[in-house]
C-alpha positions in Angstrom: 77.1 75.1 93.6 75.1 78.3 93.4 76.7 81.9 93.7 74.1 82.7 96.5 75.9 81.5 99.5 73.2 82.1 101.8 71.0 79.6 99.7 70.8 76.3 101.8 72.3 77.8 104.9 71.3 76.3 108.5 72.7 78.8 110.6 76.2 79.9 111.8 78.6 79.1 115.0 80.6 81.5 116.8 83.9 80.2 117.8 84.0 79.4 121.6 87.1 81.2 122.4 85.3 85.1 122.7 86.8 86.4 119.2 84.1 87.4 116.7 84.8 84.9 114.0 82.1 82.6 113.0 81.5 79.8 110.7 78.7 79.2 108.2 76.7 76.0 108.4 74.9 74.4 105.7 71.8 72.1 105.5 73.9 69.0 104.2 76.5 69.5 107.0 77.1 66.6 109.3 79.3 65.4 111.9 82.3 67.3 113.7 85.8 69.1 112.6 88.4 70.9 114.2 89.3 74.3 112.8 91.5 76.8 113.8 90.8 80.4 114.8 91.6 83.1 112.4 91.9 85.7 115.1 93.8 83.9 117.9 95.0 81.0 116.8 93.4 78.5 119.1 91.6 75.1 118.1 87.8 74.6 118.4 86.0 71.3 117.2 82.6 72.1 115.7 79.7 69.8 115.8 77.4 70.4 112.8 74.7 68.4 114.0 74.4 70.1 117.4 75.3 73.5 116.2 77.9 73.7 118.9 81.8 74.2 119.3 84.3 73.5 122.2 88.0 74.9 122.4 90.4 71.7 121.8 93.8 71.2 121.9 95.8 70.7 118.6 95.8 67.4 117.8 99.6 67.4 116.6 100.8 64.5 114.6 97.4 62.9 114.3 97.3 62.7 110.6 101.0 61.2 110.7 99.6 58.5 113.4 96.5 57.7 111.1 98.7 57.0 107.9 101.2 54.9 110.2 98.0 52.6 110.9 96.9 51.7 107.4 
């Protein structure tokens, strides 16, 4: 990792809730992730391949459920 945060940067995705928060997307980022907005605390699912985001409900207990399936 280099000290320059702009090296390898593909772009950014704004939170779909309307807050002015954004996440940076790097060239090697693939897939999707769920992140909580630091301003309004709503959850959003970010798709790094299509550079889009949608508001989602919190998946309460999802990690616990996945651990039980193993």
